[in-house]
N, C-alpha and C positions, 0 to 999 in steps of 0.2 A: 561458413560461419560469418555472421556479420560482426563488425568491430563493436566494441563496448562503447555505448554513447556517452557523451560528456554532459548532456542536458536531458531533461525530461519535461513533458507537459503534464499538468495536473489540473483537475477541475476543483475549484475552491468555492465553497459556499461562503460568500462574504457578508451577506445580510439576507433578511427574508426575501424570497423570490428572486435572488440574484446569484448567478454562478459565473465565475470568471475562469477562463482557460489561461493558466500562467505557465511560463517557462522558467525552470530553475535548474541550477547545477546539481548534478548527482554527487552526493558526498563520497569521499574516499571510502572504499570498501574495507571493513575491518576483517581480521583473519577468520572470525567465526560467522561472517555474514555472506549472503549471496544477493546478487542483483537479478531481479525477475522482470522480464518484459511482460507487462500485464496484457492479457488477451481479453479477459472479461472480469467484471467486478460486480458484486451484489450490493444493493443498497438496502439497509434495514430501517427500522422505525426511527433510529437516531437521526439518520440523514433526512428522513421525511419530516420529522418534527423540527429540525433545524431549518430546512428549506422553507417550510410553511410559516415559521416564526413562533411556533409553540415553545420551543426551547431557544433561548437567545444567549445563553452563557458560553457557547462554544464557537463563536465566530473568531477568526476564519476557520472553517472546517474542511479538511481534505478527507472525504469519506471513502467508503469502499474498503473496509477492513477485512472483508472476505473476498478473495480474488484467486484467479488462476492465470498461469502464463508459462513462459519458457525461461529457464535459467540462462542468463547471458554471461555471468561471471560468478565464480565461487571462491571464497577464501580457503586457504589450506587447512583451516580448523573446522570447516563445516562438517557436521556429523551426518550419519545415515547414508553415506555413499552417494550423495547428491552431486551431480556434475553438470557442466555446461551442456546445453541442449536438452536436459531433462524437462519434462512437463510436470509442473507442480501445482498444488492448490495450497493456499496459505490462509491461516486465520491470524490476522495481524494484531489481535488483542492478547495481552498476556494475562493469565489467571494465576492465582496463588496456588491452586491445587488442593487447598485444605477445606474450603467451605463448599456448600452445595453448588453455588453458582460457578 
């Protein structure tokens, strides 16, 4: 098992037609959170519109809210029996669960 990293790289859309690879610290893991090493991420129309400059309200944007990877750390209150080294897929947007969307 690899050690838990202290930093991460992320692709940030900073303006139309510009993406920067930035290094940032990984925040402290809360008891109900897990840290996932991302193996693949999907880009949706939101990222496409932001990159092309159609939507300009969300800069800077770290996209890829649908992704998969491997759990490298899990807090003690994580539900569902998820543990380190499990492969997971994540939908990173929260929904209210009440409306159709």
